VMD Tcl script that builds the backbone (N, CA, C; Angstrom):
set m [mol new atoms 441]
animate dup $m
set s [atomselect $m all]
$s set {name element resname resid chain x y z} {
  {N N MET 1 A 0.817 -1.202 -0.026}
  {CA C MET 1 A -0.016 -0.035 0.026}
  {C C MET 1 A 0.859 1.278 0.051}
  {N N SER 2 A 0.505 2.255 -0.772}
  {CA C SER 2 A 1.335 3.412 -0.881}
  {C C SER 2 A 0.918 4.521 0.088}
  {N N ARG 3 A 1.905 5.373 0.315}
  {CA C ARG 3 A 1.570 6.474 1.257}
  {C C ARG 3 A 0.359 7.262 0.767}
  {N N LEU 4 A 0.098 7.403 -0.478}
  {CA C LEU 4 A -0.908 8.160 -0.956}
  {C C LEU 4 A -2.173 7.445 -0.629}
  {N N ASP 5 A -2.162 6.152 -0.683}
  {CA C ASP 5 A -3.362 5.363 -0.315}
  {C C ASP 5 A -3.664 5.552 1.242}
  {N N ASP 6 A -2.619 5.629 2.011}
  {CA C ASP 6 A -2.770 5.894 3.381}
  {C C ASP 6 A -3.393 7.405 3.722}
  {N N VAL 7 A -2.846 8.322 2.986}
  {CA C VAL 7 A -3.471 9.648 3.193}
  {C C VAL 7 A -4.802 9.651 2.671}
  {N N ARG 8 A -5.129 9.057 1.554}
  {CA C ARG 8 A -6.531 9.041 1.122}
  {C C ARG 8 A -7.453 8.404 2.162}
  {N N LYS 9 A -7.109 7.279 2.685}
  {CA C LYS 9 A -7.956 6.692 3.701}
  {C C LYS 9 A -8.143 7.433 4.965}
  {N N THR 10 A -7.023 8.084 5.318}
  {CA C THR 10 A -7.166 8.922 6.547}
  {C C THR 10 A -8.165 10.106 6.301}
  {N N ILE 11 A -8.027 10.667 5.043}
  {CA C ILE 11 A -8.998 11.840 4.789}
  {C C ILE 11 A -10.478 11.313 4.614}
  {N N GLU 12 A -10.656 10.227 4.031}
  {CA C GLU 12 A -11.961 9.604 3.952}
  {C C GLU 12 A -12.563 9.278 5.358}
  {N N ALA 13 A -11.668 8.770 6.177}
  {CA C ALA 13 A -12.112 8.477 7.558}
  {C C ALA 13 A -12.400 9.764 8.350}
  {N N THR 14 A -11.776 10.783 8.082}
  {CA C THR 14 A -12.008 12.110 8.669}
  {C C THR 14 A -13.304 12.711 8.151}
  {N N LEU 15 A -13.346 12.729 6.905}
  {CA C LEU 15 A -14.729 13.286 6.242}
  {C C LEU 15 A -15.826 12.316 6.296}
  {N N GLY 16 A -15.626 11.127 6.372}
  {CA C GLY 16 A -16.668 10.060 6.344}
  {C C GLY 16 A -17.044 9.720 4.864}
  {N N THR 17 A -17.016 8.508 4.589}
  {CA C THR 17 A -17.555 8.113 3.243}
  {C C THR 17 A -18.989 8.005 3.346}
  {N N MET 18 A -19.661 8.770 2.627}
  {CA C MET 18 A -21.110 8.880 2.654}
  {C C MET 18 A -21.691 7.634 1.874}
  {N N THR 19 A -22.488 6.935 2.492}
  {CA C THR 19 A -23.319 5.894 1.859}
  {C C THR 19 A -24.678 6.315 1.638}
  {N N PRO 20 A -25.416 5.721 0.717}
  {CA C PRO 20 A -26.860 6.135 0.658}
  {C C PRO 20 A -27.686 5.977 1.960}
  {N N ALA 21 A -27.339 5.074 2.780}
  {CA C ALA 21 A -28.099 4.878 4.034}
  {C C ALA 21 A -27.745 6.094 4.982}
  {N N LYS 22 A -26.516 6.397 5.024}
  {CA C LYS 22 A -26.064 7.471 5.860}
  {C C LYS 22 A -26.682 8.771 5.317}
  {N N ALA 23 A -26.795 9.037 3.987}
  {CA C ALA 23 A -27.329 10.250 3.463}
  {C C ALA 23 A -28.827 10.355 3.749}
  {N N GLN 24 A -29.472 9.153 3.715}
  {CA C GLN 24 A -30.910 9.058 4.012}
  {C C GLN 24 A -31.119 9.548 5.443}
  {N N GLN 25 A -30.276 8.945 6.338}
  {CA C GLN 25 A -30.468 9.247 7.872}
  {C C GLN 25 A -30.153 10.626 8.098}
  {N N MET 26 A -29.206 11.161 7.448}
  {CA C MET 26 A -28.805 12.646 7.664}
  {C C MET 26 A -29.961 13.635 7.070}
  {N N ALA 27 A -30.600 13.161 5.889}
  {CA C ALA 27 A -31.554 14.055 5.364}
  {C C ALA 27 A -32.812 14.032 6.307}
  {N N LYS 28 A -33.101 12.819 6.895}
  {CA C LYS 28 A -34.250 12.833 7.776}
  {C C LYS 28 A -34.049 13.704 8.973}
  {N N SER 29 A -32.746 13.777 9.551}
  {CA C SER 29 A -32.433 14.540 10.691}
  {C C SER 29 A -32.530 15.969 10.358}
  {N N TYR 30 A -32.292 16.425 9.212}
  {CA C TYR 30 A -32.419 17.901 8.725}
  {C C TYR 30 A -33.854 18.402 8.511}
  {N N LEU 31 A -34.601 17.412 7.920}
  {CA C LEU 31 A -35.974 17.713 7.519}
  {C C LEU 31 A -36.907 17.608 8.674}
  {N N GLU 32 A -38.072 18.101 8.527}
  {CA C GLU 32 A -39.110 17.983 9.498}
  {C C GLU 32 A -39.615 16.555 9.536}
  {N N PRO 33 A -40.022 16.064 10.714}
  {CA C PRO 33 A -40.445 14.636 10.868}
  {C C PRO 33 A -41.530 14.242 9.942}
  {N N ASP 34 A -42.329 15.059 9.482}
  {CA C ASP 34 A -43.532 14.807 8.603}
  {C C ASP 34 A -43.184 15.097 7.148}
  {N N ALA 35 A -41.956 15.144 6.763}
  {CA C ALA 35 A -41.445 15.422 5.445}
  {C C ALA 35 A -41.895 14.336 4.499}
  {N N ALA 36 A -42.167 14.602 3.275}
  {CA C ALA 36 A -42.473 13.550 2.330}
  {C C ALA 36 A -41.300 12.722 1.893}
  {N N LYS 37 A -41.548 11.546 1.520}
  {CA C LYS 37 A -40.545 10.563 1.128}
  {C C LYS 37 A -39.742 11.119 0.001}
  {N N GLU 38 A -40.416 11.866 -0.978}
  {CA C GLU 38 A -39.633 12.382 -2.198}
  {C C GLU 38 A -38.804 13.374 -1.608}
  {N N GLN 39 A -39.224 14.224 -0.764}
  {CA C GLN 39 A -38.378 15.347 -0.339}
  {C C GLN 39 A -37.145 14.774 0.408}
  {N N VAL 40 A -37.312 13.692 1.280}
  {CA C VAL 40 A -36.178 13.159 1.981}
  {C C VAL 40 A -35.226 12.479 0.866}
  {N N ALA 41 A -35.776 11.835 -0.085}
  {CA C ALA 41 A -34.902 11.141 -1.061}
  {C C ALA 41 A -34.124 12.214 -1.898}
  {N N LYS 42 A -34.828 13.321 -2.251}
  {CA C LYS 42 A -34.052 14.439 -3.009}
  {C C LYS 42 A -32.959 14.976 -2.094}
  {N N ALA 43 A -33.207 15.168 -0.778}
  {CA C ALA 43 A -32.242 15.718 0.145}
  {C C ALA 43 A -31.063 14.791 0.321}
  {N N ALA 44 A -31.399 13.480 0.355}
  {CA C ALA 44 A -30.333 12.388 0.491}
  {C C ALA 44 A -29.507 12.407 -0.681}
  {N N GLY 45 A -30.021 12.554 -1.907}
  {CA C GLY 45 A -29.296 12.661 -3.206}
  {C C GLY 45 A -28.356 13.848 -3.271}
  {N N ASP 46 A -28.859 14.961 -2.782}
  {CA C ASP 46 A -28.139 16.155 -2.724}
  {C C ASP 46 A -26.846 15.983 -1.751}
  {N N ILE 47 A -27.198 15.345 -0.601}
  {CA C ILE 47 A -26.068 15.098 0.330}
  {C C ILE 47 A -25.047 14.189 -0.300}
  {N N LEU 48 A -25.442 13.138 -0.956}
  {CA C LEU 48 A -24.383 12.247 -1.552}
  {C C LEU 48 A -23.607 13.023 -2.642}
  {N N GLU 49 A -24.201 13.848 -3.430}
  {CA C GLU 49 A -23.599 14.592 -4.367}
  {C C GLU 49 A -22.584 15.507 -3.774}
  {N N TRP 50 A -23.049 16.249 -2.758}
  {CA C TRP 50 A -22.197 17.199 -2.016}
  {C C TRP 50 A -20.913 16.497 -1.425}
  {N N SER 51 A -21.183 15.301 -0.789}
  {CA C SER 51 A -20.190 14.573 -0.248}
  {C C SER 51 A -19.145 14.145 -1.296}
  {N N GLN 52 A -19.608 13.636 -2.479}
  {CA C GLN 52 A -18.640 13.159 -3.436}
  {C C GLN 52 A -17.839 14.387 -4.071}
  {N N ARG 53 A -18.426 15.526 -4.142}
  {CA C ARG 53 A -17.657 16.687 -4.823}
  {C C ARG 53 A -16.696 17.147 -3.740}
  {N N ASN 54 A -16.969 17.111 -2.491}
  {CA C ASN 54 A -15.960 17.456 -1.407}
  {C C ASN 54 A -14.825 16.472 -1.347}
  {N N ARG 55 A -15.110 15.226 -1.486}
  {CA C ARG 55 A -14.071 14.247 -1.421}
  {C C ARG 55 A -13.148 14.502 -2.674}
  {N N GLU 56 A -13.805 14.772 -3.834}
  {CA C GLU 56 A -12.939 15.017 -5.043}
  {C C GLU 56 A -12.042 16.267 -4.828}
  {N N ARG 57 A -12.612 17.348 -4.262}
  {CA C ARG 57 A -11.833 18.623 -3.976}
  {C C ARG 57 A -10.782 18.331 -3.042}
  {N N VAL 58 A -10.946 17.596 -1.968}
  {CA C VAL 58 A -9.901 17.395 -0.981}
  {C C VAL 58 A -8.857 16.514 -1.725}
  {N N ARG 59 A -9.262 15.500 -2.446}
  {CA C ARG 59 A -8.272 14.615 -3.181}
  {C C ARG 59 A -7.492 15.462 -4.138}
  {N N ASP 60 A -8.114 16.332 -4.958}
  {CA C ASP 60 A -7.359 17.224 -5.874}
  {C C ASP 60 A -6.453 18.182 -5.168}
  {N N MET 61 A -6.801 18.768 -4.019}
  {CA C MET 61 A -5.949 19.572 -3.202}
  {C C MET 61 A -4.712 18.941 -2.736}
  {N N VAL 62 A -4.931 17.581 -2.257}
  {CA C VAL 62 A -3.901 16.763 -1.704}
  {C C VAL 62 A -2.822 16.458 -2.826}
  {N N ARG 63 A -3.413 15.987 -3.977}
  {CA C ARG 63 A -2.503 15.622 -5.145}
  {C C ARG 63 A -1.770 16.917 -5.629}
  {N N GLY 64 A -2.347 17.967 -5.625}
  {CA C GLY 64 A -1.736 19.215 -6.099}
  {C C GLY 64 A -0.653 19.612 -5.254}
  {N N GLU 65 A -0.823 19.496 -3.898}
  {CA C GLU 65 A 0.163 19.786 -2.846}
  {C C GLU 65 A 1.391 18.858 -3.004}
  {N N ILE 66 A 1.040 17.592 -3.136}
  {CA C ILE 66 A 2.094 16.480 -3.310}
  {C C ILE 66 A 2.928 16.840 -4.549}
  {N N ARG 67 A 2.276 17.148 -5.670}
  {CA C ARG 67 A 2.880 17.455 -6.929}
  {C C ARG 67 A 3.839 18.601 -6.773}
  {N N THR 68 A 3.432 19.735 -6.014}
  {CA C THR 68 A 4.160 20.967 -5.849}
  {C C THR 68 A 5.326 20.564 -4.941}
  {N N GLN 69 A 5.132 19.820 -3.942}
  {CA C GLN 69 A 6.344 19.491 -2.983}
  {C C GLN 69 A 7.347 18.697 -3.801}
  {N N LEU 70 A 6.876 17.699 -4.599}
  {CA C LEU 70 A 7.828 16.803 -5.310}
  {C C LEU 70 A 8.601 17.699 -6.326}
  {N N GLN 71 A 8.009 18.727 -7.020}
  {CA C GLN 71 A 8.750 19.619 -7.864}
  {C C GLN 71 A 9.700 20.359 -7.149}
  {N N GLN 72 A 9.276 20.948 -6.037}
  {CA C GLN 72 A 10.206 21.688 -5.313}
  {C C GLN 72 A 11.522 20.928 -4.810}
  {N N VAL 73 A 11.362 19.659 -4.619}
  {CA C VAL 73 A 12.455 18.703 -4.115}
  {C C VAL 73 A 13.184 18.395 -5.366}
  {N N GLY 74 A 12.670 18.438 -6.595}
  {CA C GLY 74 A 13.353 18.058 -7.730}
  {C C GLY 74 A 13.082 16.604 -8.278}
  {N N VAL 75 A 11.951 16.011 -7.867}
  {CA C VAL 75 A 11.629 14.652 -8.217}
  {C C VAL 75 A 10.830 14.836 -9.490}
  {N N ALA 76 A 11.296 14.113 -10.593}
  {CA C ALA 76 A 10.554 14.120 -11.860}
  {C C ALA 76 A 9.312 13.244 -11.823}
  {N N PRO 77 A 8.263 13.676 -12.398}
  {CA C PRO 77 A 7.147 12.728 -12.549}
  {C C PRO 77 A 7.310 11.541 -13.311}
  {N N GLN 78 A 6.599 10.508 -13.156}
  {CA C GLN 78 A 6.747 9.260 -13.764}
  {C C GLN 78 A 6.680 9.390 -15.304}
  {N N SER 79 A 5.840 10.262 -15.781}
  {CA C SER 79 A 5.590 10.475 -17.217}
  {C C SER 79 A 6.985 10.893 -17.861}
  {N N GLU 80 A 7.730 11.743 -17.118}
  {CA C GLU 80 A 9.092 12.168 -17.591}
  {C C GLU 80 A 10.065 11.121 -17.547}
  {N N LEU 81 A 10.025 10.281 -16.573}
  {CA C LEU 81 A 10.954 9.171 -16.544}
  {C C LEU 81 A 10.684 8.240 -17.601}
  {N N ASP 82 A 9.500 7.917 -17.893}
  {CA C ASP 82 A 9.065 7.073 -18.852}
  {C C ASP 82 A 9.559 7.552 -20.261}
  {N N ALA 83 A 9.405 8.782 -20.497}
  {CA C ALA 83 A 9.747 9.420 -21.778}
  {C C ALA 83 A 11.285 9.245 -21.942}
  {N N LEU 84 A 12.036 9.554 -20.868}
  {CA C LEU 84 A 13.491 9.500 -20.941}
  {C C LEU 84 A 13.863 8.078 -21.277}
  {N N LYS 85 A 13.365 7.018 -20.500}
  {CA C LYS 85 A 13.662 5.690 -20.760}
  {C C LYS 85 A 13.487 5.392 -22.254}
  {N N LYS 86 A 12.358 5.762 -22.782}
  {CA C LYS 86 A 11.943 5.498 -24.227}
  {C C LYS 86 A 13.073 6.119 -25.126}
  {N N ARG 87 A 13.357 7.331 -24.785}
  {CA C ARG 87 A 14.470 8.018 -25.641}
  {C C ARG 87 A 15.791 7.462 -25.673}
  {N N VAL 88 A 16.126 6.926 -24.326}
  {CA C VAL 88 A 17.510 6.288 -24.309}
  {C C VAL 88 A 17.439 4.950 -25.135}
  {N N ARG 89 A 16.366 4.180 -24.961}
  {CA C ARG 89 A 16.208 2.996 -25.756}
  {C C ARG 89 A 16.382 3.173 -27.295}
  {N N GLU 90 A 15.704 4.235 -27.784}
  {CA C GLU 90 A 15.806 4.719 -29.210}
  {C C GLU 90 A 17.209 5.035 -29.480}
  {N N LEU 91 A 17.957 5.781 -28.710}
  {CA C LEU 91 A 19.320 6.193 -29.150}
  {C C LEU 91 A 20.166 4.961 -28.988}
  {N N GLU 92 A 19.979 4.071 -28.111}
  {CA C GLU 92 A 20.898 2.853 -28.087}
  {C C GLU 92 A 20.650 2.044 -29.473}
  {N N ARG 93 A 19.405 1.909 -29.746}
  {CA C ARG 93 A 19.148 1.127 -31.050}
  {C C ARG 93 A 19.785 1.903 -32.242}
  {N N ALA 94 A 19.669 3.199 -32.227}
  {CA C ALA 94 A 20.358 3.887 -33.287}
  {C C ALA 94 A 21.793 3.835 -33.413}
  {N N ALA 95 A 22.353 3.726 -32.130}
  {CA C ALA 95 A 23.878 3.652 -32.035}
  {C C ALA 95 A 24.339 2.183 -32.151}
  {N N GLY 96 A 23.395 1.139 -32.265}
  {CA C GLY 96 A 23.666 -0.254 -32.321}
  {C C GLY 96 A 24.299 -0.767 -30.929}
  {N N MET 97 A 23.663 -0.170 -29.805}
  {CA C MET 97 A 24.113 -0.596 -28.484}
  {C C MET 97 A 23.370 -1.844 -27.972}
  {N N THR 98 A 23.987 -2.648 -27.236}
  {CA C THR 98 A 23.241 -3.793 -26.458}
  {C C THR 98 A 22.637 -3.212 -25.239}
  {N N ALA 99 A 21.934 -4.106 -24.592}
  {CA C ALA 99 A 21.247 -3.668 -23.282}
  {C C ALA 99 A 22.363 -3.368 -22.247}
  {N N SER 100 A 23.572 -4.027 -22.274}
  {CA C SER 100 A 24.571 -3.721 -21.281}
  {C C SER 100 A 25.304 -2.444 -21.537}
  {N N GLY 101 A 24.972 -1.736 -22.565}
  {CA C GLY 101 A 25.531 -0.421 -22.918}
  {C C GLY 101 A 26.766 -0.487 -23.863}
  {N N ARG 102 A 27.105 -1.747 -24.284}
  {CA C ARG 102 A 28.358 -1.800 -25.276}
  {C C ARG 102 A 27.743 -1.871 -26.737}
  {N N ALA 103 A 28.667 -1.441 -27.550}
  {CA C ALA 103 A 28.150 -1.458 -28.992}
  {C C ALA 103 A 28.273 -2.832 -29.454}
  {N N LYS 104 A 27.330 -3.345 -30.262}
  {CA C LYS 104 A 27.209 -4.791 -30.657}
  {C C LYS 104 A 28.535 -5.212 -31.336}
  {N N ALA 105 A 28.914 -4.356 -32.268}
  {CA C ALA 105 A 30.216 -4.730 -33.099}
  {C C ALA 105 A 31.367 -4.820 -32.142}
  {N N THR 106 A 31.479 -4.014 -31.201}
  {CA C THR 106 A 32.667 -3.890 -30.297}
  {C C THR 106 A 32.669 -5.180 -29.345}
  {N N ALA 107 A 31.351 -5.624 -28.997}
  {CA C ALA 107 A 31.350 -6.754 -28.156}
  {C C ALA 107 A 31.738 -7.979 -28.902}
  {N N ARG 108 A 31.329 -8.099 -30.249}
  {CA C ARG 108 A 31.688 -9.272 -31.097}
  {C C ARG 108 A 33.064 -9.264 -31.233}
  {N N LYS 109 A 33.799 -8.202 -31.544}
  {CA C LYS 109 A 35.143 -8.150 -31.782}
  {C C LYS 109 A 35.932 -8.517 -30.595}
  {N N LYS 110 A 35.461 -8.084 -29.378}
  {CA C LYS 110 A 36.165 -8.490 -28.201}
  {C C LYS 110 A 36.100 -9.890 -28.010}
  {N N THR 111 A 34.931 -10.545 -28.173}
  {CA C THR 111 A 34.728 -11.952 -27.958}
  {C C THR 111 A 35.662 -12.737 -28.917}
  {N N ALA 112 A 35.645 -12.404 -30.259}
  {CA C ALA 112 A 36.347 -13.003 -31.299}
  {C C ALA 112 A 37.860 -12.915 -30.955}
  {N N GLY 113 A 38.314 -11.696 -30.529}
  {CA C GLY 113 A 39.640 -11.521 -30.214}
  {C C GLY 113 A 40.035 -12.302 -29.034}
  {N N ALA 114 A 39.333 -12.379 -28.090}
  {CA C ALA 114 A 39.653 -13.333 -26.908}
  {C C ALA 114 A 39.736 -14.710 -27.276}
  {N N LYS 115 A 38.846 -15.245 -28.204}
  {CA C LYS 115 A 39.026 -16.615 -28.693}
  {C C LYS 115 A 40.318 -16.777 -29.328}
  {N N LYS 116 A 40.683 -15.841 -30.232}
  {CA C LYS 116 A 41.957 -16.031 -31.040}
  {C C LYS 116 A 43.219 -15.922 -30.073}
  {N N ALA 117 A 43.137 -14.955 -29.203}
  {CA C ALA 117 A 44.259 -14.852 -28.254}
  {C C ALA 117 A 44.421 -16.116 -27.347}
  {N N GLY 118 A 43.401 -16.771 -27.068}
  {CA C GLY 118 A 43.382 -18.037 -26.246}
  {C C GLY 118 A 43.933 -19.141 -26.995}
  {N N ALA 119 A 43.771 -19.226 -28.375}
  {CA C ALA 119 A 44.339 -20.167 -29.230}
  {C C ALA 119 A 45.742 -19.940 -29.443}
  {N N LYS 120 A 46.258 -18.779 -29.526}
  {CA C LYS 120 A 47.633 -18.469 -29.757}
  {C C LYS 120 A 48.506 -18.715 -28.472}
  {N N LYS 121 A 47.985 -18.592 -27.318}
  {CA C LYS 121 A 48.791 -18.696 -26.154}
  {C C LYS 121 A 49.374 -20.119 -25.957}
  {N N ALA 122 A 50.631 -20.205 -25.757}
  {CA C ALA 122 A 51.143 -21.556 -25.359}
  {C C ALA 122 A 50.884 -21.807 -23.940}
  {N N GLY 123 A 50.726 -23.147 -23.603}
  {CA C GLY 123 A 50.388 -23.438 -22.218}
  {C C GLY 123 A 51.566 -23.306 -21.354}
  {N N PRO 124 A 51.502 -23.284 -20.104}
  {CA C PRO 124 A 52.703 -23.131 -19.000}
  {C C PRO 124 A 53.691 -24.069 -19.316}
  {N N LYS 125 A 54.878 -23.747 -19.141}
  {CA C LYS 125 A 55.989 -24.704 -19.275}
  {C C LYS 125 A 55.947 -25.738 -18.103}
  {N N LYS 126 A 56.049 -26.957 -18.434}
  {CA C LYS 126 A 56.031 -27.990 -17.507}
  {C C LYS 126 A 57.331 -28.093 -16.815}
  {N N THR 127 A 57.352 -28.212 -15.479}
  {CA C THR 127 A 58.577 -28.387 -14.725}
  {C C THR 127 A 58.663 -29.864 -14.400}
  {N N SER 128 A 59.951 -30.254 -14.402}
  {CA C SER 128 A 60.206 -31.742 -14.092}
  {C C SER 128 A 60.107 -31.891 -12.669}
  {N N ALA 129 A 59.541 -33.013 -12.286}
  {CA C ALA 129 A 59.415 -33.455 -10.851}
  {C C ALA 129 A 60.784 -33.842 -10.384}
  {N N ARG 130 A 61.635 -34.155 -11.251}
  {CA C ARG 130 A 62.964 -34.556 -10.869}
  {C C ARG 130 A 63.916 -33.408 -10.722}
  {N N ALA 131 A 64.876 -33.436 -9.800}
  {CA C ALA 131 A 65.796 -32.341 -9.602}
  {C C ALA 131 A 66.861 -32.445 -10.684}
  {N N PRO 132 A 67.595 -31.370 -10.900}
  {CA C PRO 132 A 68.692 -31.480 -11.910}
  {C C PRO 132 A 69.701 -32.525 -11.439}
  {N N ALA 133 A 70.563 -33.037 -12.428}
  {CA C ALA 133 A 71.494 -34.093 -12.137}
  {C C ALA 133 A 72.568 -33.697 -11.140}
  {N N ALA 134 A 73.015 -32.413 -11.123}
  {CA C ALA 134 A 74.074 -32.044 -10.274}
  {C C ALA 134 A 73.466 -32.010 -8.858}
  {N N THR 135 A 72.160 -31.672 -8.620}
  {CA C THR 135 A 71.571 -31.583 -7.232}
  {C C THR 135 A 71.436 -33.073 -6.739}
  {N N ARG 136 A 71.066 -34.003 -7.614}
  {CA C ARG 136 A 70.873 -35.297 -7.260}
  {C C ARG 136 A 72.200 -35.949 -6.889}
  {N N ALA 137 A 73.296 -35.670 -7.514}
  {CA C ALA 137 A 74.574 -36.198 -7.231}
  {C C ALA 137 A 75.101 -35.653 -5.852}
  {N N SER 138 A 74.941 -34.396 -5.587}
  {CA C SER 138 A 75.461 -33.833 -4.372}
  {C C SER 138 A 74.605 -34.330 -3.320}
  {N N SER 139 A 73.197 -34.615 -3.412}
  {CA C SER 139 A 72.430 -35.036 -2.435}
  {C C SER 139 A 72.830 -36.546 -2.059}
  {N N ALA 140 A 73.206 -37.298 -3.003}
  {CA C ALA 140 A 73.602 -38.703 -2.854}
  {C C ALA 140 A 74.953 -38.788 -2.059}
  {N N ALA 141 A 75.897 -37.830 -2.462}
  {CA C ALA 141 A 77.130 -37.858 -1.709}
  {C C ALA 141 A 76.875 -37.515 -0.376}
  {N N GLY 142 A 76.022 -36.477 -0.137}
  {CA C GLY 142 A 75.779 -35.985 1.278}
  {C C GLY 142 A 75.191 -37.115 2.118}
  {N N ALA 143 A 74.360 -37.886 1.498}
  {CA C ALA 143 A 73.684 -39.025 2.339}
  {C C ALA 143 A 74.613 -40.111 2.510}
  {N N ALA 144 A 75.607 -40.398 1.651}
  {CA C ALA 144 A 76.660 -41.437 1.816}
  {C C ALA 144 A 77.580 -41.033 2.981}
  {N N ALA 145 A 78.057 -39.775 2.946}
  {CA C ALA 145 A 78.908 -39.251 3.958}
  {C C ALA 145 A 78.307 -39.293 5.398}
  {N N ALA 146 A 76.886 -39.045 5.402}
  {CA C ALA 146 A 76.157 -39.094 6.757}
  {C C ALA 146 A 76.199 -40.413 7.313}
  {N N SER 147 A 76.230 -41.474 6.361}
  {CA C SER 147 A 76.180 -42.822 7.085}
  {C C SER 147 A 77.328 -43.366 7.547}
}
mol reanalyze $m
mol bondsrecalc $m
mol representation Tube
mol addrep $m
């Protein structure tokens, strides 16, 4: 639920949402006890209409105030944001851009270049698990002398 809905519900609770039954009851209380049914029905209709107009006026005032406050803060309305998004998409299409913001041709070149570079690279040089011959000989001599 949005904050605007909360404000709307609060205002309706304050002003009261007029139902036909409430309007009928109110009309009876304003008119003389022996008033004709047609007179009561007309007054109830007038009360319902009056209530609806007032609710619309309050709603319009609140919306106007919110709009004014948002403009003062610098928040763009949704319609402006939607128009900007549409314009950006059109410009991206015209420039041949992808959704990620890169040019389609550039993205293809980079992918192809990476594949070619990967094919040209030689693998890492393998190192022998065995030590060089000189190291093996000195290790063997050291082991014989220690015994």
